[in-house]
C-alpha positions, 0 to 999 in steps of 0.5 A, spaced: 499 499 500 503 506 498 502 510 504 504 517 503 508 518 510 507 525 513 508 528 520 501 531 521 497 526 518 497 518 519 492 515 514 494 518 507 495 514 502 495 514 494 490 510 490 494 508 484 496 501 482 489 498 483 487 493 478 481 495 473 477 490 470 479 492 463 486 489 465 489 497 466 490 500 473 489 506 477 494 512 476 498 514 481 498 521 483 491 522 481 487 520 487 488 520 495 485 519 501 486 521 508 485 523 515 484 530 518 489 535 515 489 540 521 496 538 523 500 538 517 507 541 517 510 545 511 514 539 509 508 535 509 505 541 504 511 541 500 510 533 499 503 533 497 503 540 493 510 540 490 512 532 490 505 529 488 502 535 485 496 536 489 491 541 487 484 539 490 482 538 497 475 534 497 473 535 505 467 531 507 467 533 514 460 537 517 460 545 517 460 544 525 467 540 524 470 546 519 468 551 524 471 547 530 477 545 527 478 552 524 483 554 519 487 548 516 495 549 513 493 547 506 487 553 506 492 558 503 496 555 499 496 557 492 494 552 487 490 548 492 482 548 491 478 546 497 471 543 495 467 542 501 461 536 500 459 534 507 455 527 506 452 527 513 446 531 514 448 537 519 446 536 526 448 541 530 455 539 533 455 531 531 461 529 527 462 522 524 464 519 530 458 521 534 453 520 529 452 512 529 451 513 537 445 518 536 439 514 538 435 517 532 441 516 527 443 509 529 435 507 529 435 509 522 442 505 520 439 499 523 433 499 519 436 500 513 441 494 514 439 490 520 445 485 519 451 491 520 448 498 522 455 501 520 453 499 512 446 502 514 450 508 516 454 508 509 447 507 505 445 513 509 450 517 506 447 516 499 440 517 501 441 523 505 446 527 501 446 524 494 447 531 491 454 532 496 456 525 494 456 527 487 459 533 487 465 530 491 466 525 485 465 531 480 470 535 484 475 529 483 474 528 476 475 535 474 481 536 478 487 538 474 492 535 479 491 530 484 485 530 488 485 528 496 479 526 499 478 526 507 474 527 513 476 526 520 479 519 520 479 517 513 475 511 514 467 512 514 465 518 509 472 517 506 471 510 505 464 510 502 466 516 497 473 513 495 469 506 494 464 509 489 469 512 485 474 506 484 468 502 483 465 506 478 472 506 475 472 499 474 476 497 480 474 490 482 470 489 489 475 485 492 481 491 491 476 496 493 474 492 500 482 491 501 483 498 500 478 500 505 480 495 510 488 498 511 486 504 515 485 498 520 493 498 520 493 505 523 487 505 526 490 506 533 495 512 530 488 515 527 485 515 534 490 518 538 490 524 533 483 525 534 483 525 541 488 531 541 482 535 538 476 537 542 472 536 536 473 529 537 475 527 543 469 526 547 466 522 542 471 517 542 472 517 550 471 510 553 471 506 547 476 501 545 480 502 539 478 496 536 471 498 536 473 503 530 477 498 526 474 498 519 471 491 518 472 488 510 465 485 511 462 492 512 464 494 505 463 488 502 456 489 505 455 495 503 457 494 495 453 488 495 447 493 497 449 498 492 448 492 486 442 489 489 438 496 491 441 501 485 444 496 479 451 498 482 455 504 483 454 506 475 446 505 476 446 509 483 450 515 480 446 515 473 440 516 478 442 522 481 445 526 475 452 523 474 451 521 467 456 517 461 460 524 460 461 525 468 463 517 468 468 518 463 471 524 465 472 520 472 475 514 469 480 518 465 482 521 471 483 515 475 485 509 470 490 508 465 487 503 459 
């Protein structure tokens, strides 16, 4: 897994080199995924912008998280565009860590997919904020250089958005699931960083790290439900205005024939 080693983030990786159904592969330096970017150092920014060619940050956090966390080091970097696409309904001070614990949200998650409420939570992104999901994919497809998708942990919101992008680009399900699960290798470091922030610390206190580890079965179930409910990623996207031209642009951005 091509980790991008940074001083101020621990779950950033390049999604190049994944196989595609046509025998090709995704291209390095086109799509990155990551966790909270609030602690990036000047050396981190130089690596992302000068070495990798980052031009677009796709931020999936809520408006509350943005206000609470404040300005980020990449905000004022010339040539880097910031696209904010919150994929959770705005619920006051709720973050992605608290959302699954809220009784009303948790009940809806279980109703959507009783066998795995986290899968139900992921399906909720598609049902509750389809406009933001589609807009985030367009931000990736239209990025001049590398696009970096992130949320807080780089696990749930980022995991679903990246899974949609990769699946639409023709990456096989097993590779998408494997990429999702790799965050588990660094979940302890991710949670230690989040616990330093007042925005997230109270959401995480008293919960074992293992409870936050991504389960491959959850992403596999999400992709299966995407197929059975919507006709796959392409079907869901087409049903929400992401048409053939959008799909060609996304595939052209991510893939090497």
